All heavy atoms as a GROMACS GRO file, in nm:
protein
  581
    1MET      N    1  13.028   6.467   7.009
    1MET     CA    2  12.927   6.405   7.088
    1MET      C    3  12.820   6.509   7.118
    1MET      O    4  12.849   6.625   7.142
    1MET     CB    5  12.987   6.354   7.219
    1MET     CG    6  12.885   6.297   7.310
    1MET     SD    7  12.958   6.232   7.461
    1MET     CE    8  13.096   6.144   7.397
    2ILE      N    9  12.694   6.462   7.114
    2ILE     CA   10  12.581   6.549   7.142
    2ILE      C   11  12.501   6.488   7.256
    2ILE      O   12  12.462   6.371   7.249
    2ILE     CB   13  12.490   6.565   7.018
    2ILE    CG1   14  12.568   6.630   6.905
    2ILE    CG2   15  12.364   6.645   7.053
    2ILE    CD1   16  12.496   6.631   6.772
    3LEU      N   17  12.478   6.567   7.360
    3LEU     CA   18  12.387   6.529   7.468
    3LEU      C   19  12.254   6.595   7.436
    3LEU      O   20  12.247   6.717   7.422
    3LEU     CB   21  12.439   6.576   7.603
    3LEU     CG   22  12.573   6.521   7.647
    3LEU    CD1   23  12.616   6.584   7.778
    3LEU    CD2   24  12.570   6.370   7.659
    4LEU      N   25  12.150   6.516   7.425
    4LEU     CA   26  12.024   6.566   7.372
    4LEU      C   27  11.909   6.523   7.463
    4LEU      O   28  11.894   6.404   7.491
    4LEU     CB   29  12.005   6.509   7.232
    4LEU     CG   30  11.887   6.550   7.149
    4LEU    CD1   31  11.890   6.700   7.122
    4LEU    CD2   32  11.888   6.474   7.017
    5ASP      N   33  11.830   6.619   7.509
    5ASP     CA   34  11.711   6.586   7.588
    5ASP      C   35  11.599   6.547   7.493
    5ASP      O   36  11.596   6.591   7.378
    5ASP     CB   37  11.670   6.706   7.674
    5ASP     CG   38  11.582   6.667   7.791
    5ASP    OD1   39  11.518   6.561   7.786
    5ASP    OD2   40  11.576   6.744   7.888
    6VAL      N   41  11.508   6.466   7.541
    6VAL     CA   42  11.394   6.426   7.458
    6VAL      C   43  11.284   6.531   7.462
    6VAL      O   44  11.225   6.566   7.361
    6VAL     CB   45  11.340   6.288   7.501
    6VAL    CG1   46  11.210   6.256   7.429
    6VAL    CG2   47  11.443   6.180   7.473
    7VAL      N   48  11.256   6.583   7.581
    7VAL     CA   49  11.146   6.679   7.597
    7VAL      C   50  11.199   6.820   7.573
    7VAL      O   51  11.272   6.876   7.654
    7VAL     CB   52  11.084   6.667   7.738
    7VAL    CG1   53  10.972   6.767   7.754
    7VAL    CG2   54  11.036   6.526   7.764
    8MET      N   55  11.163   6.875   7.458
    8MET     CA   56  11.203   7.010   7.420
    8MET      C   57  11.088   7.075   7.344
    8MET      O   58  11.004   7.005   7.288
    8MET     CB   59  11.327   7.005   7.328
    8MET     CG   60  11.448   6.942   7.391
    8MET     SD   61  11.595   6.956   7.288
    8MET     CE   62  11.548   6.871   7.139
    9PRO      N   63  11.086   7.207   7.341
    9PRO     CA   64  10.981   7.275   7.262
    9PRO      C   65  11.009   7.260   7.113
    9PRO      O   66  11.122   7.235   7.071
    9PRO     CB   67  10.994   7.421   7.306
    9PRO     CG   68  11.133   7.434   7.357
    9PRO     CD   69  11.173   7.300   7.411
   10ILE      N   70  10.908   7.270   7.034
   10ILE     CA   71  10.910   7.267   6.888
   10ILE      C   72  10.935   7.127   6.835
   10ILE      O   73  10.849   7.068   6.774
   10ILE     CB   74  11.009   7.370   6.829
   10ILE    CG1   75  10.971   7.511   6.876
   10ILE    CG2   76  11.010   7.361   6.676
   10ILE    CD1   77  11.068   7.618   6.837
   11ALA      N   78  11.054   7.072   6.853
   11ALA     CA   79  11.083   6.935   6.808
   11ALA      C   80  11.138   6.857   6.925
   11ALA      O   81  11.212   6.910   7.007
   11ALA     CB   82  11.186   6.937   6.695
   12ASN      N   83  11.100   6.729   6.936
   12ASN     CA   84  11.152   6.651   7.048
   12ASN      C   85  11.288   6.589   7.012
   12ASN      O   86  11.330   6.589   6.896
   12ASN     CB   87  11.050   6.546   7.095
   12ASN     CG   88  11.027   6.436   6.995
   12ASN    OD1   89  11.121   6.377   6.942
   12ASN    ND2   90  10.901   6.406   6.969
   13GLY      N   91  11.355   6.538   7.112
   13GLY     CA   92  11.488   6.483   7.093
   13GLY      C   93  11.492   6.366   6.997
   13GLY      O   94  11.591   6.347   6.925
   14PHE      N   95  11.385   6.285   6.995
   14PHE     CA   96  11.380   6.174   6.899
   14PHE      C   97  11.383   6.227   6.756
   14PHE      O   98  11.453   6.173   6.670
   14PHE     CB   99  11.255   6.089   6.921
   14PHE     CG  100  11.249   6.020   7.054
   14PHE    CD1  101  11.139   6.037   7.135
   14PHE    CD2  102  11.352   5.940   7.099
   14PHE    CE1  103  11.130   5.973   7.259
   14PHE    CE2  104  11.346   5.876   7.222
   14PHE     CZ  105  11.235   5.892   7.302
   15GLN      N  106  11.307   6.333   6.731
   15GLN     CA  107  11.304   6.392   6.596
   15GLN      C  108  11.439   6.452   6.558
   15GLN      O  109  11.487   6.431   6.448
   15GLN     CB  110  11.196   6.500   6.590
   15GLN     CG  111  11.055   6.447   6.603
   15GLN     CD  112  10.954   6.557   6.628
   15GLN    OE1  113  10.979   6.649   6.707
   15GLN    NE2  114  10.839   6.546   6.563
   16ILE      N  115  11.499   6.525   6.653
   16ILE     CA  116  11.629   6.585   6.625
   16ILE      C  117  11.733   6.477   6.599
   16ILE      O  118  11.814   6.487   6.506
   16ILE     CB  119  11.673   6.675   6.743
   16ILE    CG1  120  11.573   6.786   6.768
   16ILE    CG2  121  11.814   6.729   6.720
   16ILE    CD1  122  11.558   6.884   6.654
   17CYS      N  123  11.732   6.374   6.680
   17CYS     CA  124  11.827   6.264   6.663
   17CYS      C  125  11.810   6.198   6.526
   17CYS      O  126  11.907   6.168   6.457
   17CYS     CB  127  11.809   6.162   6.774
   17CYS     SG  128  11.936   6.034   6.778
   18ARG      N  129  11.686   6.176   6.486
   18ARG     CA  130  11.658   6.117   6.356
   18ARG      C  131  11.713   6.205   6.243
   18ARG      O  132  11.774   6.155   6.148
   18ARG     CB  133  11.507   6.098   6.340
   18ARG     CG  134  11.467   6.015   6.221
   18ARG     CD  135  11.316   5.991   6.214
   18ARG     NE  136  11.257   5.960   6.343
   18ARG     CZ  137  11.163   6.034   6.402
   18ARG    NH1  138  11.116   6.142   6.344
   18ARG    NH2  139  11.114   5.999   6.520
   19GLU      N  140  11.695   6.336   6.255
   19GLU     CA  141  11.747   6.428   6.154
   19GLU      C  142  11.899   6.426   6.150
   19GLU      O  143  11.959   6.426   6.042
   19GLU     CB  144  11.697   6.570   6.180
   19GLU     CG  145  11.549   6.588   6.153
   19GLU     CD  146  11.501   6.727   6.187
   19GLU    OE1  147  11.582   6.822   6.181
   19GLU    OE2  148  11.382   6.742   6.220
   20LEU      N  149  11.961   6.426   6.267
   20LEU     CA  150  12.108   6.421   6.272
   20LEU      C  151  12.162   6.294   6.207
   20LEU      O  152  12.259   6.297   6.131
   20LEU     CB  153  12.157   6.429   6.417
   20LEU     CG  154  12.140   6.562   6.487
   20LEU    CD1  155  12.163   6.545   6.637
   20LEU    CD2  156  12.235   6.666   6.429
   21LYS      N  157  12.100   6.181   6.238
   21LYS     CA  158  12.149   6.053   6.186
   21LYS      C  159  12.123   6.035   6.037
   21LYS      O  160  12.190   5.956   5.972
   21LYS     CB  161  12.089   5.937   6.266
   21LYS     CG  162  12.139   5.933   6.408
   21LYS     CD  163  12.291   5.925   6.410
   21LYS     CE  164  12.351   5.939   6.545
   21LYS     NZ  165  12.496   5.926   6.544
   22SER      N  166  12.029   6.109   5.982
   22SER     CA  167  12.003   6.099   5.838
   22SER      C  168  12.089   6.197   5.758
   22SER      O  169  12.090   6.194   5.636
   22SER     CB  170  11.855   6.121   5.808
   22SER     OG  171  11.819   6.254   5.839
   23SER      N  172  12.162   6.283   5.828
   23SER     CA  173  12.248   6.381   5.764
   23SER      C  174  12.389   6.324   5.744
   23SER      O  175  12.448   6.271   5.837
   23SER     CB  176  12.256   6.507   5.851
   23SER     OG  177  12.366   6.587   5.813
   24THR      N  178  12.442   6.336   5.625
   24THR     CA  179  12.579   6.288   5.602
   24THR      C  180  12.680   6.370   5.681
   24THR      O  181  12.784   6.318   5.722
   24THR     CB  182  12.615   6.294   5.452
   24THR    OG1  183  12.596   6.427   5.405
   24THR    CG2  184  12.531   6.197   5.372
   25GLU      N  185  12.650   6.495   5.708
   25GLU     CA  186  12.740   6.582   5.781
   25GLU      C  187  12.749   6.546   5.930
   25GLU      O  188  12.854   6.558   5.992
   25GLU     CB  189  12.694   6.727   5.767
   25GLU     CG  190  12.787   6.827   5.830
   25GLU     CD  191  12.742   6.971   5.806
   25GLU    OE1  192  12.634   6.993   5.747
   25GLU    OE2  193  12.814   7.061   5.850
   26PHE      N  194  12.638   6.501   5.990
   26PHE     CA  195  12.632   6.478   6.134
   26PHE      C  196  12.612   6.332   6.174
   26PHE      O  197  12.613   6.301   6.293
   26PHE     CB  198  12.518   6.561   6.195
   26PHE     CG  199  12.534   6.708   6.173
   26PHE    CD1  200  12.449   6.776   6.088
   26PHE    CD2  201  12.635   6.779   6.236
   26PHE    CE1  202  12.463   6.912   6.067
   26PHE    CE2  203  12.651   6.915   6.215
   26PHE     CZ  204  12.565   6.981   6.130
   27SER      N  205  12.595   6.242   6.081
   27SER     CA  206  12.557   6.105   6.116
   27SER      C  207  12.661   6.030   6.199
   27SER      O  208  12.626   5.940   6.274
   27SER     CB  209  12.525   6.026   5.989
   27SER     OG  210  12.641   6.015   5.909
   28ALA      N  211  12.786   6.066   6.189
   28ALA     CA  212  12.891   5.995   6.264
   28ALA      C  213  12.909   6.046   6.406
   28ALA      O  214  12.980   5.985   6.486
   28ALA     CB  215  13.024   6.006   6.189
   29ILE      N  216  12.843   6.155   6.442
   29ILE     CA  217  12.856   6.210   6.576
   29ILE      C  218  12.772   6.127   6.673
   29ILE      O  219  12.652   6.109   6.651
   29ILE     CB  220  12.810   6.357   6.580
   29ILE    CG1  221  12.896   6.443   6.488
   29ILE    CG2  222  12.814   6.411   6.724
   29ILE    CD1  223  12.848   6.585   6.473
   30PRO      N  224  12.833   6.075   6.780
   30PRO     CA  225  12.754   5.999   6.878
   30PRO      C  226  12.653   6.089   6.948
   30PRO      O  227  12.683   6.202   6.983
   30PRO     CB  228  12.857   5.948   6.978
   30PRO     CG  229  12.990   5.969   6.916
   30PRO     CD  230  12.975   6.078   6.814
   31VAL      N  231  12.533   6.036   6.968
   31VAL     CA  232  12.427   6.108   7.038
   31VAL      C  233  12.392   6.030   7.164
   31VAL      O  234  12.368   5.910   7.159
   31VAL     CB  235  12.301   6.124   6.950
   31VAL    CG1  236  12.187   6.187   7.029
   31VAL    CG2  237  12.332   6.205   6.826
   32ILE      N  238  12.390   6.101   7.276
   32ILE     CA  239  12.344   6.043   7.402
   32ILE      C  240  12.215   6.115   7.440
   32ILE      O  241  12.215   6.236   7.456
   32ILE     CB  242  12.448   6.060   7.513
   32ILE    CG1  243  12.578   5.986   7.478
   32ILE    CG2  244  12.393   6.009   7.647
   32ILE    CD1  245  12.690   6.007   7.577
   33LEU      N  246  12.106   6.039   7.449
   33LEU     CA  247  11.981   6.098   7.492
   33LEU      C  248  11.979   6.101   7.644
   33LEU      O  249  12.005   6.001   7.710
   33LEU     CB  250  11.862   6.017   7.440
   33LEU     CG  251  11.833   6.031   7.292
   33LEU    CD1  252  11.720   5.938   7.251
   33LEU    CD2  253  11.798   6.174   7.256
   34VAL      N  254  11.954   6.218   7.700
   34VAL     CA  255  11.946   6.239   7.844
   34VAL      C  256  11.802   6.281   7.871
   34VAL      O  257  11.761   6.390   7.831
   34VAL     CB  258  12.046   6.348   7.889
   34VAL    CG1  259  12.040   6.366   8.039
   34VAL    CG2  260  12.187   6.311   7.845
   35THR      N  261  11.725   6.195   7.938
   35THR     CA  262  11.582   6.219   7.943
   35THR      C  263  11.515   6.160   8.066
   35THR      O  264  11.569   6.068   8.128
   35THR     CB  265  11.516   6.160   7.817
   35THR    OG1  266  11.377   6.187   7.821
   35THR    CG2  267  11.540   6.012   7.805
   36SER      N  268  11.399   6.211   8.098
   36SER     CA  269  11.317   6.154   8.205
   36SER      C  270  11.225   6.045   8.150
   36SER      O  271  11.161   5.974   8.227
   36SER     CB  272  11.234   6.264   8.272
   36SER     OG  273  11.150   6.324   8.177
   37LYS      N  274  11.217   6.031   8.021
   37LYS     CA  275  11.128   5.934   7.958
   37LYS      C  276  11.198   5.798   7.956
   37LYS      O  277  11.301   5.782   7.895
   37LYS     CB  278  11.091   5.978   7.818
   37LYS     CG  279  11.024   6.116   7.820
   37LYS     CD  280  10.981   6.163   7.686
   37LYS     CE  281  10.852   6.106   7.638
   37LYS     NZ  282  10.736   6.109   7.721
   38ASP      N  283  11.136   5.700   8.024
   38ASP     CA  284  11.204   5.571   8.041
   38ASP      C  285  11.110   5.453   8.022
   38ASP      O  286  11.125   5.351   8.088
   38ASP     CB  287  11.270   5.566   8.179
   38ASP     CG  288  11.365   5.448   8.192
   38ASP    OD1  289  11.417   5.400   8.090
   38ASP    OD2  290  11.385   5.401   8.305
   39THR      N  291  11.014   5.465   7.934
   39THR     CA  292  10.926   5.351   7.908
   39THR      C  293  10.983   5.268   7.794
   39THR      O  294  11.072   5.312   7.720
   39THR     CB  295  10.784   5.398   7.870
   39THR    OG1  296  10.791   5.465   7.744
   39THR    CG2  297  10.726   5.491   7.976
   40ALA      N  298  10.931   5.150   7.779
   40ALA     CA  299  10.976   5.062   7.670
   40ALA      C  300  10.950   5.128   7.534
   40ALA      O  301  11.032   5.118   7.443
   40ALA     CB  302  10.905   4.928   7.678
   41SER      N  303  10.838   5.200   7.521
   41SER     CA  304  10.809   5.265   7.393
   41SER      C  305  10.906   5.380   7.366
   41SER      O  306  10.944   5.403   7.251
   41SER     CB  307  10.664   5.315   7.388
   41SER     OG  308  10.643   5.413   7.485
   42ASP      N  309  10.949   5.451   7.472
   42ASP     CA  310  11.048   5.557   7.453
   42ASP      C  311  11.178   5.497   7.401
   42ASP      O  312  11.239   5.548   7.307
   42ASP     CB  313  11.076   5.631   7.584
   42ASP     CG  314  10.956   5.707   7.634
   42ASP    OD1  315  10.884   5.764   7.551
   42ASP    OD2  316  10.936   5.709   7.756
   43ARG      N  317  11.221   5.389   7.461
   43ARG     CA  318  11.345   5.325   7.418
   43ARG      C  319  11.330   5.266   7.277
   43ARG      O  320  11.425   5.263   7.201
   43ARG     CB  321  11.388   5.219   7.517
   43ARG     CG  322  11.437   5.281   7.646
   43ARG     CD  323  11.482   5.175   7.745
   43ARG     NE  324  11.530   5.237   7.866
   43ARG     CZ  325  11.655   5.274   7.888
   43ARG    NH1  326  11.746   5.254   7.796
   43ARG    NH2  327  11.690   5.330   8.002
   44TYR      N  328  11.210   5.222   7.241
   44TYR     CA  329  11.186   5.172   7.105
   44TYR      C  330  11.209   5.283   7.002
   44TYR      O  331  11.274   5.262   6.900
   44TYR     CB  332  11.044   5.118   7.092
   44TYR     CG  333  11.005   5.090   6.949
   44TYR    CD1  334  11.050   4.975   6.885
   44TYR    CD2  335  10.927   5.179   6.878
   44TYR    CE1  336  11.017   4.950   6.753
   44TYR    CE2  337  10.894   5.155   6.746
   44TYR     CZ  338  10.938   5.040   6.684
   44TYR     OH  339  10.906   5.017   6.553
   45TRP      N  340  11.155   5.402   7.028
   45TRP     CA  341  11.171   5.514   6.934
   45TRP      C  342  11.317   5.553   6.918
   45TRP      O  343  11.358   5.604   6.816
   45TRP     CB  344  11.089   5.635   6.979
   45TRP     CG  345  10.944   5.616   6.952
   45TRP    CD1  346  10.846   5.595   7.042
   45TRP    CD2  347  10.881   5.613   6.823
   45TRP    NE1  348  10.726   5.579   6.978
   45TRP    CE2  349  10.745   5.589   6.844
   45TRP    CE3  350  10.928   5.626   6.692
   45TRP    CZ2  351  10.653   5.580   6.740
   45TRP    CZ3  352  10.836   5.618   6.588
   45TRP    CH2  353  10.702   5.595   6.613
   46ASP      N  354  11.396   5.526   7.021
   46ASP     CA  355  11.537   5.558   7.020
   46ASP      C  356  11.620   5.453   6.948
   46ASP      O  357  11.729   5.481   6.902
   46ASP     CB  358  11.586   5.571   7.165
   46ASP     CG  359  11.736   5.569   7.175
   46ASP    OD1  360  11.799   5.652   7.109
   46ASP    OD2  361  11.788   5.484   7.247
   47SER      N  362  11.574   5.333   6.936
   47SER     CA  363  11.656   5.223   6.887
   47SER      C  364  11.721   5.255   6.752
   47SER      O  365  11.660   5.312   6.663
   47SER     CB  366  11.573   5.096   6.876
   47SER     OG  367  11.469   5.114   6.783
   48ASN      N  368  11.847   5.221   6.742
   48ASN     CA  369  11.929   5.238   6.622
   48ASN      C  370  11.958   5.384   6.585
   48ASN      O  371  12.003   5.409   6.476
   48ASN     CB  372  11.866   5.168   6.502
   48ASN     CG  373  11.855   5.020   6.524
   48ASN    OD1  374  11.946   4.959   6.578
   48ASN    ND2  375  11.745   4.962   6.485
   49ARG      N  376  11.935   5.476   6.676
   49ARG     CA  377  11.968   5.615   6.647
   49ARG      C  378  12.070   5.666   6.748
   49ARG      O  379  12.185   5.686   6.715
   49ARG     CB  380  11.842   5.701   6.646
   49ARG     CG  381  11.755   5.670   6.525
   49ARG     CD  382  11.634   5.761   6.521
   49ARG     NE  383  11.547   5.725   6.412
   49ARG     CZ  384  11.447   5.639   6.422
   49ARG    NH1  385  11.421   5.580   6.535
   49ARG    NH2  386  11.372   5.612   6.318
   50ALA      N  387  12.026   5.688   6.871
   50ALA     CA  388  12.118   5.736   6.974
   50ALA      C  389  12.210   5.622   7.017
   50ALA      O  390  12.172   5.506   7.014
   50ALA     CB  391  12.041   5.788   7.095
   51ARG      N  392  12.330   5.657   7.054
   51ARG     CA  393  12.427   5.556   7.095
   51ARG      C  394  12.406   5.511   7.240
   51ARG      O  395  12.437   5.400   7.274
   51ARG     CB  396  12.569   5.610   7.078
   51ARG     CG  397  12.602   5.652   6.937
   51ARG     CD  398  12.619   5.532   6.844
   51ARG     NE  399  12.721   5.442   6.886
   51ARG     CZ  400  12.850   5.451   6.856
   51ARG    NH1  401  12.892   5.550   6.782
   51ARG    NH2  402  12.934   5.362   6.899
   52ARG      N  403  12.354   5.601   7.323
   52ARG     CA  404  12.327   5.571   7.464
   52ARG      C  405  12.200   5.644   7.505
   52ARG      O  406  12.160   5.740   7.443
   52ARG     CB  407  12.442   5.616   7.554
   52ARG     CG  408  12.574   5.553   7.526
   52ARG     CD  409  12.581   5.407   7.559
   52ARG     NE  410  12.574   5.389   7.704
   52ARG     CZ  411  12.545   5.274   7.761
   52ARG    NH1  412  12.522   5.169   7.690
   52ARG    NH2  413  12.541   5.265   7.892
   53TYR      N  414  12.143   5.595   7.613
   53TYR     CA  415  12.018   5.650   7.665
   53TYR      C  416  12.034   5.659   7.817
   53TYR      O  417  12.046   5.556   7.884
   53TYR     CB  418  11.905   5.552   7.629
   53TYR     CG  419  11.764   5.604   7.641
   53TYR    CD1  420  11.700   5.655   7.529
   53TYR    CD2  421  11.696   5.597   7.760
   53TYR    CE1  422  11.570   5.700   7.538
   53TYR    CE2  423  11.565   5.642   7.770
   53TYR     CZ  424  11.502   5.693   7.658
   53TYR     OH  425  11.374   5.736   7.666
   54VAL      N  426  12.042   5.780   7.872
   54VAL     CA  427  12.061   5.800   8.015
   54VAL      C  428  11.935   5.866   8.070
   54VAL      O  429  11.891   5.968   8.020
   54VAL     CB  430  12.184   5.890   8.042
   54VAL    CG1  431  12.203   5.913   8.191
   54VAL    CG2  432  12.310   5.832   7.980
   55THR      N  433  11.877   5.803   8.173
   55THR     CA  434  11.752   5.856   8.226
   55THR      C  435  11.774   5.938   8.352
   55THR      O  436  11.863   5.912   8.432
   55THR     CB  437  11.652   5.742   8.257
   55THR    OG1  438  11.713   5.650   8.346
   55THR    CG2  439  11.609   5.672   8.131
   56LYS      N  440  11.692   6.042   8.363
   56LYS     CA  441  11.694   6.131   8.480
   56LYS      C  442  11.608   6.069   8.590
   56LYS      O  443  11.506   6.007   8.558
   56LYS     CB  444  11.635   6.268   8.443
   56LYS     CG  445  11.712   6.342   8.338
   56LYS     CD  446  11.636   6.469   8.306
   56LYS     CE  447  11.691   6.539   8.185
   56LYS     NZ  448  11.612   6.656   8.151
   57PRO      N  449  11.640   6.089   8.713
   57PRO     CA  450  11.762   6.151   8.760
   57PRO      C  451  11.878   6.053   8.744
   57PRO      O  452  11.862   5.933   8.758
   57PRO     CB  453  11.734   6.180   8.907
   57PRO     CG  454  11.635   6.075   8.947
   57PRO     CD  455  11.553   6.047   8.823
   58PHE      N  456  11.993   6.105   8.712
   58PHE     CA  457  12.112   6.022   8.698
   58PHE      C  458  12.223   6.078   8.785
   58PHE      O  459  12.219   6.195   8.824
   58PHE     CB  460  12.158   6.015   8.552
   58PHE     CG  461  12.175   6.150   8.487
   58PHE    CD1  462  12.291   6.223   8.505
   58PHE    CD2  463  12.073   6.204   8.410
   58PHE    CE1  464  12.306   6.348   8.446
   58PHE    CE2  465  12.087   6.329   8.352
   58PHE     CZ  466  12.204   6.401   8.369
   59THR      N  467  12.318   5.995   8.814
   59THR     CA  468  12.432   6.043   8.892
   59THR      C  469  12.539   6.094   8.797
   59THR      O  470  12.538   6.063   8.676
   59THR     CB  471  12.492   5.930   8.977
   59THR    OG1  472  12.547   5.830   8.890
   59THR    CG2  473  12.389   5.869   9.070
   60ARG      N  474  12.629   6.167   8.851
   60ARG     CA  475  12.742   6.216   8.772
   60ARG      C  476  12.819   6.099   8.711
   60ARG      O  477  12.858   6.103   8.594
   60ARG     CB  478  12.833   6.299   8.862
   60ARG     CG  479  12.956   6.348   8.795
   60ARG     CD  480  13.040   6.431   8.890
   60ARG     NE  481  13.158   6.474   8.817
   60ARG     CZ  482  13.277   6.477   8.868
   60ARG    NH1  483  13.296   6.444   8.993
   60ARG    NH2  484  13.378   6.515   8.796
   61GLU      N  485  12.836   5.994   8.790
   61GLU     CA  486  12.910   5.877   8.742
   61GLU      C  487  12.839   5.809   8.625
   61GLU      O  488  12.904   5.763   8.531
   61GLU     CB  489  12.930   5.776   8.857
   61GLU     CG  490  13.027   5.824   8.962
   61GLU     CD  491  12.968   5.930   9.057
   61GLU    OE1  492  12.844   5.936   9.071
   61GLU    OE2  493  13.046   6.008   9.114
   62GLU      N  494  12.707   5.800   8.631
   62GLU     CA  495  12.632   5.739   8.520
   62GLU      C  496  12.652   5.817   8.391
   62GLU      O  497  12.674   5.758   8.285
   62GLU     CB  498  12.484   5.732   8.553
   62GLU     CG  499  12.450   5.631   8.658
   62GLU     CD  500  12.305   5.642   8.704
   62GLU    OE1  501  12.256   5.754   8.729
   62GLU    OE2  502  12.241   5.536   8.712
   63LEU      N  503  12.644   5.949   8.400
   63LEU     CA  504  12.662   6.031   8.281
   63LEU      C  505  12.805   6.022   8.230
   63LEU      O  506  12.828   6.006   8.110
   63LEU     CB  507  12.624   6.176   8.309
   63LEU     CG  508  12.631   6.270   8.190
   63LEU    CD1  509  12.541   6.223   8.076
   63LEU    CD2  510  12.594   6.412   8.231
   64LEU      N  511  12.901   6.030   8.319
   64LEU     CA  512  13.042   6.019   8.278
   64LEU      C  513  13.071   5.884   8.214
   64LEU      O  514  13.146   5.875   8.117
   64LEU     CB  515  13.134   6.041   8.396
   64LEU     CG  516  13.145   6.186   8.444
   64LEU    CD1  517  13.226   6.194   8.572
   64LEU    CD2  518  13.205   6.274   8.336
   65ARG      N  519  13.013   5.777   8.266
   65ARG     CA  520  13.032   5.645   8.208
   65ARG      C  521  12.981   5.639   8.063
   65ARG      O  522  13.045   5.585   7.975
   65ARG     CB  523  12.962   5.540   8.295
   65ARG     CG  524  12.994   5.398   8.261
   65ARG     CD  525  12.941   5.294   8.360
   65ARG     NE  526  12.817   5.327   8.428
   65ARG     CZ  527  12.807   5.360   8.556
   65ARG    NH1  528  12.913   5.369   8.632
   65ARG    NH2  529  12.689   5.386   8.609
   66ALA      N  530  12.866   5.701   8.040
   66ALA     CA  531  12.810   5.705   7.903
   66ALA      C  532  12.899   5.787   7.811
   66ALA      O  533  12.926   5.748   7.697
   66ALA     CB  534  12.669   5.762   7.906
   67VAL      N  535  12.947   5.901   7.859
   67VAL     CA  536  13.031   5.989   7.777
   67VAL      C  537  13.165   5.924   7.746
   67VAL      O  538  13.214   5.928   7.634
   67VAL     CB  539  13.050   6.126   7.848
   67VAL    CG1  540  13.159   6.207   7.781
   67VAL    CG2  541  12.918   6.202   7.851
   68ARG      N  542  13.224   5.860   7.846
   68ARG     CA  543  13.357   5.799   7.828
   68ARG      C  544  13.359   5.688   7.723
   68ARG      O  545  13.464   5.658   7.669
   68ARG     CB  546  13.407   5.745   7.961
   68ARG     CG  547  13.455   5.854   8.052
   68ARG     CD  548  13.512   5.797   8.180
   68ARG     NE  549  13.554   5.905   8.267
   68ARG     CZ  550  13.522   5.916   8.395
   68ARG    NH1  551  13.449   5.821   8.452
   68ARG    NH2  552  13.564   6.016   8.466
   69ARG      N  553  13.246   5.631   7.695
   69ARG     CA  554  13.242   5.526   7.591
   69ARG      C  555  13.279   5.580   7.454
   69ARG      O  556  13.314   5.506   7.364
   69ARG     CB  557  13.103   5.465   7.585
   69ARG     CG  558  13.070   5.380   7.705
   69ARG     CD  559  12.935   5.318   7.687
   69ARG     NE  560  12.932   5.242   7.564
   69ARG     CZ  561  12.903   5.114   7.555
   69ARG    NH1  562  12.875   5.046   7.663
   69ARG    NH2  563  12.901   5.053   7.438
   70PHE      N  564  13.271   5.711   7.437
   70PHE     CA  565  13.291   5.770   7.304
   70PHE      C  566  13.407   5.868   7.295
   70PHE      O  567  13.427   5.928   7.191
   70PHE     CB  568  13.162   5.838   7.257
   70PHE     CG  569  13.045   5.745   7.264
   70PHE    CD1  570  12.949   5.759   7.363
   70PHE    CD2  571  13.034   5.640   7.176
   70PHE    CE1  572  12.843   5.672   7.372
   70PHE    CE2  573  12.928   5.552   7.184
   70PHE     CZ  574  12.833   5.568   7.281
   71VAL      N  575  13.481   5.886   7.404
   71VAL     CA  576  13.597   5.978   7.397
   71VAL      C  577  13.726   5.901   7.416
   71VAL      O  578  13.731   5.794   7.463
   71VAL     CB  579  13.587   6.091   7.501
   71VAL    CG1  580  13.474   6.184   7.465
   71VAL    CG2  581  13.575   6.039   7.641
   0.00000   0.00000   0.00000
């Protein structure tokens, strides 16, 4: 499982997630995007790539609930 922020230097989380999902080596690893970006367009860019989308600020329980879906 990979927890990935969207806002990062050099490449954003959407780009990294897209690269991971197109790789045969990493495509089966679940990706959870953890981000402050929560608009409809942000979620559109995420569709069919990341398995979950958790927005900041989040509670410990929200993050654990997302993680537990995949362990």
